[in-house]
C-alpha positions in Angstrom: 79.1 92.0 111.4 82.5 93.3 112.6 85.1 90.6 114.6 85.7 91.7 118.4 88.6 89.4 118.8 91.5 91.0 116.8 93.3 87.6 115.1 96.6 86.9 116.1 99.4 88.0 113.5 101.4 85.1 111.5 103.3 84.9 109.0 104.1 82.5 106.3 106.5 81.5 103.2 104.6 81.3 100.5 105.4 79.8 96.3 103.6 81.0 93.4 102.1 77.5 92.2 100.1 79.0 89.4 98.7 82.1 87.3 95.7 82.7 85.8 94.4 85.5 83.6 90.5 86.3 84.6 90.2 88.7 81.9 92.1 92.1 81.2 92.4 93.4 84.3 92.8 90.4 86.7 94.6 87.8 87.3 94.0 84.8 90.0 97.2 83.7 91.6 97.7 80.2 93.3 100.0 79.9 96.4 101.2 76.8 98.0 104.1 75.3 99.5 105.1 73.7 102.9 105.3 76.7 104.9 101.3 77.2 104.1 100.7 73.8 105.4 99.5 75.2 108.6 97.6 78.4 107.1 95.0 80.0 109.2 92.0 81.5 107.3 88.6 82.7 108.8 85.6 84.7 108.6 83.8 86.9 105.9 85.9 88.3 103.1 89.0 87.5 104.7 92.0 90.3 104.4 95.6 89.0 104.0 99.0 91.2 103.8 101.2 90.5 101.1 104.7 90.6 100.9 106.1 91.5 97.8 109.5 91.1 97.1 111.4 94.2 95.5 113.6 91.6 93.3 112.7 87.9 92.5 113.4 86.1 95.8 116.0 83.4 95.6 116.5 82.5 99.1 116.0 79.3 101.0 112.9 78.3 103.0 114.8 79.1 105.8 115.2 82.7 105.1 114.6 85.1 108.1 111.2 86.3 107.6 111.7 89.7 109.3 114.5 90.0 106.2 112.5 89.0 103.5 109.7 91.4 105.1 112.7 94.4 105.3 113.0 94.2 101.3 109.9 93.6 100.4 106.6 95.7 99.6 103.3 95.0 101.7 100.0 95.7 100.1 96.6 93.8 101.5 94.2 91.8 99.9 91.4 89.4 99.9 91.8 85.8 99.9 89.7 84.3 97.2 89.7 80.7 98.2 91.6 78.7 101.1 91.8 74.8 100.1 93.2 73.7 103.3 93.6 70.1 101.8 96.1 71.4 99.5 97.7 74.1 101.4 96.6 76.0 98.7 95.6 80.1 98.8 93.9 81.9 96.0 94.3 85.4 96.0 93.1 87.6 92.6 95.0 90.7 91.8 93.9 94.1 89.5 96.5 94.7 87.2 97.9 98.6 87.2 100.5 99.8 85.5 101.6 101.6 88.4 101.0 99.9 91.2 103.7 97.4 92.1 101.7 94.4 93.1 99.7 94.7 90.0 103.2 94.6 87.7 104.4 91.8 90.1 101.1 89.8 89.3 101.4 90.5 85.9 104.3 88.6 85.5 104.7 86.0 88.4 106.0 82.9 87.4 105.6 79.6 89.6 108.4 79.1 92.2 108.6 82.3 93.0 108.4 83.0 96.7 106.9 85.5 98.8 105.6 86.2 102.4 101.5 86.0 103.2 99.6 86.8 106.5 97.0 84.8 108.1 93.7 86.0 106.8 90.9 87.1 109.1 87.1 88.7 108.2 84.1 89.6 109.5 82.2 87.4 111.3 78.8 86.1 109.4 76.1 89.0 109.8 72.8 87.8 110.8 70.5 89.8 108.4 68.4 88.4 105.8 68.6 91.2 103.1 72.2 92.2 102.3 73.1 94.9 99.8 76.5 94.8 98.6 78.1 97.9 96.3 81.6 97.7 95.2 84.1 98.3 92.0 86.4 95.9 90.4 88.8 95.8 93.5 86.4 95.0 95.7 84.7 91.6 93.7 87.2 89.3 95.1 86.1 90.3 98.8 82.7 90.2 97.1 82.6 86.5 95.6 84.6 85.4 99.0 81.5 87.2 101.1 78.5 85.7 98.7 80.1 82.1 99.2 80.5 82.3 103.1 76.7 83.5 103.8 74.1 81.3 105.1 71.6 80.0 102.7 68.3 81.9 103.7 70.1 85.3 102.8 68.9 87.2 100.1 71.3 89.3 98.6 71.7 92.0 95.8 75.3 93.1 94.2 75.6 96.6 92.9 78.9 97.1 90.9 80.0 100.3 89.9 82.7 100.8 86.8 83.4 104.2 85.0 82.6 102.5 81.7 81.1 99.5 80.1 84.6 98.3 79.0 85.3 97.7 82.9 82.8 95.1 83.5 84.0 91.5 83.8 82.3 87.8 83.3 81.2 86.9 87.1 81.3 84.1 89.0 78.2 82.1 90.4 76.7 83.1 92.8 77.1 86.6 91.8 76.3 86.1 88.0 72.4 86.1 88.9 72.4 88.9 91.5 74.7 91.8 90.2 73.7 94.7 88.7 76.3 96.7 86.8 76.2 100.4 87.4 78.0 102.8 85.1 78.9 106.1 86.7 81.7 107.7 85.2 83.8 109.3 87.9 80.5 111.3 89.4 80.1 109.8 93.0 76.7 111.3 92.9 75.7 108.7 90.2 76.4 105.6 92.6 74.6 107.3 95.6 71.5 107.6 93.4 72.0 104.2 92.0 72.0 102.6 96.0 69.1 105.5 97.0 66.9 103.6 94.3 67.9 100.2 95.7 67.7 100.2 99.5 64.1 101.4 98.5 63.3 98.9 96.2 65.0 96.1 98.3 65.0 97.3 101.6 68.3 95.7 103.3 68.7 94.9 106.6 72.9 95.3 106.4 75.2 96.8 103.5 78.5 96.3 103.0 80.4 99.0 100.4 84.4 99.0 99.3 86.2 100.8 96.3 87.3 103.9 95.4 87.4 106.4 98.8 86.1 109.5 97.8 82.7 107.6 96.0 82.4 105.7 99.0 82.9 109.2 101.2 79.9 110.5 99.3 78.2 107.2 99.6 78.8 106.9 103.4 77.0 110.4 103.9 73.7 109.2 102.4 73.9 105.7 104.4 74.4 106.9 107.8 72.1 109.7 107.3 68.9 109.7 105.1 69.0 106.1 104.7 69.4 105.5 108.3 71.6 102.6 108.6 74.3 102.5 111.7 77.7 101.3 112.4 76.3 97.5 113.0 74.3 97.2 110.4 77.1 98.7 107.4 80.1 98.2 107.0 82.4 100.7 104.5 85.4 100.7 103.3 87.9 102.6 100.8 90.7 100.3 99.4 92.2 103.1 97.0 91.5 106.8 96.0 91.3 108.3 92.1 94.6 109.7 91.2 96.1 109.0 94.1 99.2 106.4 94.1 98.9 103.4 96.6 101.8 104.2 98.5 100.5 107.7 99.3 97.3 106.6 99.9 98.5 103.7 102.3 100.3 106.0 104.5 98.0 108.6 104.8 95.5 106.2 106.2 98.7 105.1 108.6 99.4 108.8 109.4 95.6 109.2 110.6 95.6 106.1 112.6 99.2 107.1 114.4 97.8 110.3 115.6 94.4 108.9 116.5 96.3 106.5 118.9 98.8 109.0 120.2 96.2 110.9 121.3 95.0 107.7 123.4 92.0 107.3 121.5 90.6 103.1 121.1 89.1 102.9 117.8 86.7 100.3 117.3 87.3 98.2 114.1 85.0 99.8 111.9 86.6 103.0 112.6 90.0 101.8 111.8 88.3 100.5 108.2 86.7 103.6 107.8 89.8 105.6 108.2 90.5 104.9 104.3 87.1 107.3 103.8 89.5 110.3 105.8 88.1 111.0 109.6 85.8 107.8 111.0 82.0 108.6 110.9 81.6 108.9 114.9 78.7 106.3 114.3 81.0 103.5 113.7 82.8 103.8 117.3 80.7 101.2 118.8 82.8 97.6 119.8 86.4 99.4 120.4 89.6 97.1 119.4 93.2 97.5 119.5 94.8 99.6 116.6 95.4 97.6 113.9 96.2 98.2 110.0 92.9 96.5 108.1 92.8 98.7 104.8 93.0 97.0 101.3 95.6 98.2 98.9 94.4 99.5 96.0 97.2 97.0 93.4 
């Protein structure tokens, strides 16, 4: 379930320790250094903001963080793993030629410096049966969530891809829980697959993330015919087909600012669902101060 307490916002100077390819479209970057000694990471699928420098950052570690941030582009990701005993953080990047984050990750080398925020995710859901729905962009969040769930939880995962070439080898525990769905670009194909899975598995809680247009269609089914509420489902768009990440992010921020200026207090769920357009009125429970929590497409 969504956390009701907004996390304190912190910033850390991090160093690239290692970069490892996980397949043709994924690369795992390990960050570390003295700046992450007190790094804060909490919750399921914790989100983290990453400030990627426009040019290689060679300033000393005492450089003003605000100055570094002003010369960087910000993206939001999910922490893949946090190892506090050695002050290291892993983040998985999806490689796309049209995105600055993907281009940076493809050429990242040990010793490069950048900024990270603290990481915070949802509090652990108490549901016994949980259905996760995503695509390659949300796979890191799903993997992180699966590792954090209680042992008694029964889980199914549906991963949507345009074609079979996008599939990748999955690590435990997802390898035995996942069904790949090849849908092309038709949003109705995913909704049909989810309808079948909901009927068969009868989940108590649904978590869905990925391409915004596809999820907007899926949300209508989940919150309508399927009967899920904001308390029993979380839906967030990470990217939108044929839309550059900068434009997609700026549209979400503009929606949030418009609603904030009108005096409306948004729940954390509503903030997430700004990525799909206007938030579903059903997600208005649990109001929290407005903040940016969207996940960026690389």
